[in-house]
C-alpha positions in Angstrom: 0.2 -0.1 -0.1 0.9 3.5 -0.6 0.3 6.3 2.2 1.5 9.7 1.4 2.3 10.2 5.3 3.2 7.6 8.4 2.2 9.2 11.5 3.8 8.0 14.3 1.7 8.4 17.3 -2.0 8.5 17.5 -2.3 11.5 20.5 -3.7 14.8 19.9 -1.0 16.0 17.1 -1.2 13.1 15.4 -4.7 12.9 14.9 -5.0 16.4 14.1 -2.2 16.4 11.3 -3.3 13.0 9.7 -7.2 14.8 10.2 -6.4 17.5 8.2 -3.9 15.9 5.7 -6.9 13.4 4.8 -9.1 16.3 4.1 -6.9 17.6 1.7 -6.7 14.2 -0.2 -3.7 12.4 1.2 -3.5 8.8 2.3 -2.3 8.6 6.0 -1.4 5.2 7.4 -1.0 6.1 11.8 0.9 3.8 14.3 0.8 3.7 17.8 2.9 1.5 20.2 0.1 1.6 22.9 -3.2 -0.3 21.9 -4.8 2.6 22.1 -5.6 5.8 20.6 -5.7 9.3 22.3 -2.0 9.3 23.4 -2.0 10.7 27.3 -5.3 11.9 26.7 -6.7 8.6 26.0 -10.2 8.0 28.3 -11.8 4.4 28.8 -15.0 4.4 30.9 -15.9 2.5 34.3 -19.1 2.2 35.7 -20.5 5.3 33.4 -17.4 8.0 34.3 -14.8 8.6 31.5 -11.1 7.9 33.7 -8.2 9.9 32.1 -6.2 6.8 31.8 -2.4 9.0 31.9 -3.4 12.2 34.2 -6.0 14.9 34.3 -6.4 16.8 31.2 -8.7 19.7 31.2 -9.0 21.6 28.0 -8.5 25.5 27.9 -7.5 28.2 25.6 -7.9 31.5 24.9 -7.6 30.9 21.0 -10.6 31.4 19.4 -9.6 29.8 16.3 -8.5 26.2 17.9 -11.5 26.6 20.5 -13.9 26.9 16.9 -11.8 23.9 15.8 -11.8 21.5 18.6 -15.5 22.0 18.8 -16.1 20.1 15.8 -15.0 16.8 17.5 -16.7 17.2 20.7 -18.8 19.2 22.6 -17.6 20.6 26.0 -19.0 20.9 29.2 -18.6 23.8 31.8 -15.9 22.2 33.9 -14.1 24.7 35.8 -10.6 23.6 37.2 -10.7 24.6 40.9 -8.4 22.5 42.8 -7.5 22.0 46.2 -4.3 21.7 48.1 -3.8 19.8 51.3 -1.0 20.6 53.7 -1.0 18.5 56.6 -4.2 19.1 58.1 -4.6 22.3 56.1 -7.2 23.4 53.2 -6.2 25.8 50.5 -7.9 27.0 47.4 -5.9 27.3 44.1 -4.6 29.4 42.5 -3.3 31.2 45.3 -6.0 33.6 45.6 -8.0 35.8 48.9 -9.6 32.3 49.6 -6.2 31.1 50.0 -4.9 34.1 51.6 -7.9 34.6 53.9 -7.5 30.8 54.8 -3.7 30.9 55.7 -3.6 34.0 57.6 -7.3 34.9 58.6 -7.1 38.1 56.8 -10.2 39.6 54.5 -9.0 42.2 52.3 -6.5 42.7 49.1 -4.7 45.0 51.3 -3.8 42.7 54.0 -2.7 39.8 51.5 -0.5 41.9 49.6 1.0 43.6 53.0 1.8 40.4 54.0 3.4 38.7 50.9 5.4 42.2 50.4 6.8 42.1 54.1 7.6 38.0 53.8 9.4 38.5 50.5 11.2 41.7 51.6 12.2 39.6 54.4 13.5 36.6 53.0 15.6 38.5 50.2 17.3 40.9 52.8 18.0 37.4 54.4 19.3 35.9 51.4 21.4 38.8 51.0 23.1 38.7 54.6 23.6 35.2 54.2 25.9 36.6 50.9 27.0 39.5 52.1 25.4 41.4 49.7 24.8 45.1 49.4 21.1 46.1 49.5 21.8 48.6 46.9 22.5 45.8 43.9 19.9 44.4 42.3 18.4 41.0 43.5 19.2 37.8 41.6 17.7 34.4 42.4 20.4 31.9 42.1 18.0 28.7 42.5 14.2 28.2 42.5 13.4 28.0 46.3 15.5 31.7 46.3 13.1 32.9 43.4 9.7 31.3 45.4 10.8 32.8 48.9 11.4 36.2 46.9 8.1 36.2 44.9 5.8 34.9 47.7 7.7 34.5 51.1 8.1 32.1 53.7 4.3 31.0 54.2 3.0 30.5 50.8 6.6 29.0 49.8 6.6 26.4 52.9 3.0 25.0 52.8 2.0 25.2 48.8 5.4 25.0 46.7 8.6 23.9 48.1 7.1 20.0 48.2 4.8 19.6 45.7 7.4 20.9 43.2 10.2 18.9 45.2 8.2 15.8 44.4 7.6 16.6 40.8 10.7 17.4 39.8 12.7 15.0 42.0 15.1 17.5 43.3 15.8 20.0 46.3 14.2 23.4 45.3 18.2 24.7 46.3 19.0 22.1 43.0 16.2 23.7 40.1 16.9 26.6 38.6 15.3 30.3 39.1 13.5 30.2 35.9 11.6 27.3 36.3 9.5 29.7 38.2 9.7 33.2 36.7 6.7 34.6 38.1 4.0 33.5 40.6 0.4 34.3 39.4 -1.4 36.3 43.2 -5.0 36.6 42.2 -6.2 39.3 44.8 -9.9 38.8 44.0 -12.0 35.6 45.8 -12.0 33.1 42.6 -10.7 29.8 42.9 -10.9 29.2 38.7 -7.2 27.8 38.2 -6.9 29.2 34.2 -7.5 32.4 32.9 -8.9 31.3 29.3 -11.5 32.6 27.9 -12.6 28.8 27.0 -12.6 25.6 29.1 -14.2 22.7 29.5 -14.3 18.6 29.2 -15.1 17.1 26.1 -18.6 15.0 27.0 -18.0 11.7 26.0 -14.3 11.6 26.8 -11.0 12.9 25.0 -10.9 9.4 23.2 -14.7 9.6 21.3 -12.6 12.8 20.2 -10.2 11.6 18.7 -11.6 8.9 17.2 -13.7 11.4 15.1 -10.5 12.9 13.9 -9.1 9.8 12.7 -12.6 9.2 10.8 -13.3 5.9 13.3 -16.1 7.7 14.8 -18.9 10.2 12.6 -18.9 13.9 13.5 -21.8 15.3 13.8 -21.5 17.9 10.8 -20.8 15.4 7.8 -18.9 18.2 6.6 -15.9 17.4 9.0 -15.5 13.9 8.1 -12.7 12.5 6.3 -13.0 10.8 3.3 -13.5 7.1 4.1 -10.5 4.3 3.7 -8.1 8.2 3.9 -7.0 7.0 7.7 -5.6 3.7 8.3 -4.9 3.2 12.4 -3.1 0.5 13.4 -2.1 0.1 17.3 0.0 -2.0 19.5 2.8 -1.1 16.7 6.0 0.0 17.6 7.9 2.7 15.2 11.5 0.8 15.8 9.8 -2.6 14.8 8.1 -1.2 12.3 10.9 0.6 9.8 13.8 -0.8 8.5 16.7 0.7 11.0 20.6 1.8 9.6 22.7 3.2 12.2 20.3 3.9 15.1 17.8 5.8 12.2 15.8 4.9 9.9 17.7 5.1 6.5 15.4 6.5 4.2 12.1 7.9 5.8 10.4 7.7 2.1 11.6 4.0 1.5 9.1 0.8 1.8 8.5 -0.9 4.9 7.2 -4.1 5.3 5.5 -3.5 1.4 4.4 -0.1 2.3 5.9 3.1 0.8 5.8 6.5 2.0 6.4 10.0 0.8 6.5 11.5 4.5 7.1 10.5 7.9 5.3 12.6 11.0 7.0 11.8 14.2 5.7 12.3 17.8 8.0 10.5 19.7 11.4 11.6 21.5 13.8 13.1 19.0 16.8 12.2 20.7 15.3 8.1 20.5 14.6 8.7 16.5 18.4 9.6 16.0 19.4 6.7 18.1 20.6 8.9 20.8 24.0 9.2 19.0 24.3 13.0 20.9 23.0 11.8 24.0 20.0 11.4 26.2 17.6 13.9 26.7 15.9 14.2 30.3 12.4 14.0 30.9 10.0 13.4 34.0 7.6 10.4 34.1 4.8 9.5 36.0 2.9 6.3 37.6 -0.6 5.9 38.5 -2.4 4.3 40.9 -6.1 3.8 40.0 -8.9 2.6 42.3 -12.2 1.7 41.3 -14.9 2.5 44.4 -18.2 0.7 43.8 -19.9 1.3 47.4 -18.0 5.0 47.5 -20.2 7.9 46.0 -17.8 11.0 46.3 -14.3 10.4 47.7 -13.0 13.7 48.0 -15.5 16.4 46.6 -13.4 17.8 44.3 -12.0 16.2 41.2 -7.6 17.7 41.5 -6.5 17.5 45.3 -3.2 18.4 46.0 -0.7 16.8 48.3 1.8 19.6 49.1 4.0 18.1 51.8 7.2 16.2 50.4 6.6 13.2 52.7 3.4 12.2 50.9 4.5 10.5 47.8 2.0 11.6 45.3 1.3 14.7 43.9 -2.5 14.6 43.6 -5.6 12.6 44.0 -8.2 12.7 40.8 -11.5 12.0 41.3 -13.1 11.6 37.5 -16.5 11.5 37.9 -16.5 15.4 39.1 -14.8 16.5 35.8 -18.3 15.5 34.1 -20.8 16.1 37.3 -21.3 12.5 37.7 -23.8 11.3 40.4 -24.5 8.2 41.3 -23.1 5.2 43.1 -19.4 4.4 42.4 -16.1 6.6 41.5 -12.8 6.0 40.2 -9.8 8.0 41.7 -6.1 8.1 40.3 -2.9 8.6 42.6 -0.5 10.6 40.6 3.2 9.9 41.9 6.2 11.7 39.6 9.1 9.7 39.0 12.5 9.7 37.5 12.7 8.6 34.0 14.9 6.1 32.4 14.8 4.1 29.4 11.7 2.3 28.9 9.6 4.5 31.0 6.9 6.8 30.0 8.0 10.1 29.2 5.7 12.6 30.5 7.9 16.6 31.0 10.5 17.6 29.2 13.3 18.7 31.9 13.9 22.1 30.1 16.8 23.3 31.8 19.7 24.8 29.9 21.7 21.6 29.2 18.8 19.5 27.7 17.9 22.5 25.9 21.3 23.2 24.4 21.3 19.1 23.5 17.7 19.3 21.9 18.8 22.4 20.3 21.7 19.8 18.6 19.2 17.3 17.6 16.6 19.8 16.0 19.9 20.5 13.7 19.8 16.8 12.8 16.5 17.2 12.4 15.9 20.4 10.4 18.4 18.6 7.7 17.1 15.1 7.7 14.5 15.2 5.1 11.4 13.8 4.8 10.5 13.7 8.4 8.5 16.3 10.3 8.7 16.3 14.3 5.9 17.2 16.4 4.3 17.3 19.6 5.7 17.7 23.3 8.8 14.9 22.6 9.3 15.3 18.8 9.9 19.1 19.8 11.4 18.8 23.6 9.0 20.9 24.8 5.9 21.7 27.3 2.6 22.2 25.1 -1.2 22.5 26.5 -3.5 20.6 24.7 -4.4 24.1 22.6 -0.9 24.8 21.7 -0.5 20.9 20.2 -3.5 21.4 18.2 -2.2 25.2 17.1 1.5 23.1 15.9 -0.3 20.5 14.3 -2.6 22.9 12.1 0.8 24.9 11.5 2.4 22.2 10.2 -0.6 20.9 8.0 -1.1 24.3 6.8 2.8 24.2 5.8 2.3 21.0 4.0 -1.1 22.1 1.7 
């Protein structure tokens, strides 16, 4: 069979790209080493609840073009992300807003909150300067994430809501993390627990998997005009790219060559860019995750909120997700997932690029290789070694498809 594109990865980037190219008359083969489509936004049903297998995904965007596009494949509910943070026996609302400050300091007004944050942050800056032997007249520059957070938020917020969670997430002490990870902290001096500032937000009713199925032509869109031509996209799951292609010196020698009787003009690759090149320049770092999911048929409401963060370093998981609350589920039975950050090693799932100076420099070298490697488009978080939200992934995939047309 002759295909115009081999799309490696049936996640959001691959599905959007495949959909757009199929609509323009191209024939696409999509492969994924997992047994399911959807990548990290894959959802499955348990007791009538759409379970986010690879962690919570809340769609949000201020890009009207992207919002209009994604609504062709899903109808979104009006879910608003309002996580709760647990520190010891205390509960705090996120993001940092007047509900948070009122609970922490027993205050009521924005002026009081601003004064406390300013006082604590200046005390921390003065302490750090004293320890360094710096003059107060010099411009303060944080040497690490801990100093950056203390200079922005003060001691209370840092200790209770930043330190432990961040150290678990990154697997390092805050003193060993670069300051740029926290360039700023979004303080909201209003009583508003909406985590995102975006104009559009929600969860696709019916789950993300159905949305991806519509993109890939595996299910019909409500508007027939949004469907891809029948037979234009073939999907094969449980297929590892490195078993599928003919390899030479760690990379596929000719990306448009015949593979197992199939031929391709181009490849769209959404896996790890360093793995594609056989790690020849070195290995990029990632953070991984481990999930423990538990079905509780006799419990109708486990924690009262979709997302509850645990900010103590001593609690091994970063958050508990109760999936039914994403879609306002009622009735008996619930499903919860504990999310554990993990150090990534070969063979693990890579979730978050470690975009520090060393890794970004190494990625730049791989990108130079990719730019000179004809016939392959690298996309998504792993292919471009960059943290993307879902709307950004869609925008990148649409841009790549537009460049091909």
